[in-house]
C-alpha positions in Angstrom: 30.1 1.7 2.7 26.7 2.9 1.7 24.0 3.3 4.3 20.9 1.2 3.6 17.6 3.1 3.7 15.3 1.6 6.3 12.4 1.6 3.7 14.4 -0.4 1.1 14.5 -4.2 1.3 16.9 -6.6 -0.3 16.2 -9.2 -3.0 15.9 -12.1 -0.6 13.6 -10.2 1.7 11.4 -9.2 -1.3 11.4 -12.8 -2.5 10.3 -14.0 0.9 7.7 -11.2 1.1 6.3 -12.3 -2.3 6.2 -15.9 -1.2 4.3 -15.1 2.0 1.9 -12.9 0.0 1.4 -15.8 -2.4 0.7 -18.3 0.3 -1.7 -16.0 2.1 -3.6 -15.4 -1.3 -3.5 -19.2 -2.0 -5.1 -19.9 1.4 -7.7 -17.2 0.9 -8.6 -18.7 -2.5 -8.8 -22.2 -1.1 -11.1 -21.1 1.7 -13.3 -19.2 -0.8 -13.5 -22.3 -3.0 -14.4 -24.5 0.0 -17.1 -22.0 0.9 -18.4 -22.0 -2.7 -18.6 -25.8 -2.6 -20.3 -25.7 0.7 -22.9 -23.3 -0.7 -23.5 -25.5 -3.7 -24.0 -28.5 -1.4 -26.1 -26.6 1.1 -29.4 -28.3 0.3 -28.0 -31.8 0.8 -26.2 -30.8 4.0 -29.3 -29.2 5.5 -31.4 -32.3 4.6 -28.8 -34.4 6.3 -28.8 -32.2 9.4 -32.6 -32.3 9.6 -32.7 -36.0 9.2 -30.4 -36.5 12.1 -27.1 -37.2 10.3 -24.2 -35.9 12.6 -21.7 -36.1 9.7 -23.6 -33.3 7.9 -23.5 -31.1 11.0 -19.8 -31.6 11.4 -19.3 -30.9 7.7 -21.2 -27.6 7.9 -19.3 -26.6 11.0 -15.9 -27.5 9.5 -16.8 -25.5 6.3 -17.7 -22.4 8.2 -14.5 -22.7 10.3 -12.3 -23.2 7.2 -13.9 -20.1 5.5 -13.4 -18.0 8.7 -9.8 -19.1 9.2 -8.9 -18.4 5.6 -10.4 -14.9 5.8 -8.8 -14.2 9.2 -5.3 -15.2 8.0 -5.7 -12.9 5.0 -7.1 -10.0 7.2 -4.3 -10.3 9.8 -1.5 -11.6 7.5 0.9 -9.0 9.0 0.6 -10.9 12.3 0.9 -14.4 10.8 3.8 -13.8 8.4 7.0 -12.3 9.7 8.0 -10.2 6.6 4.6 -8.5 6.7 5.1 -7.7 10.4 8.6 -6.3 9.7 7.4 -4.1 6.9 4.4 -2.9 9.0 6.9 -1.9 11.8 9.0 0.1 9.3 5.9 2.1 8.0 
């Protein structure tokens, strides 16, 4: 019976790692697109905030939070996704 090298990972582990990497990239792209839309609508949102519309303020706050969370899950993906955590422990 051959010993498995601790650095090598099997097919299913690699598939799971790639899926987690794909999800983290997808969430990063979605957050980036949301921030781009927020920037394109910045004038209308700011006009709404200065006119007293509470919905515009909530929209701005929600957009900033979505962008921050998408960046944070990308930055700390080794904490969020188990396969990244496992590979970080091996290294």
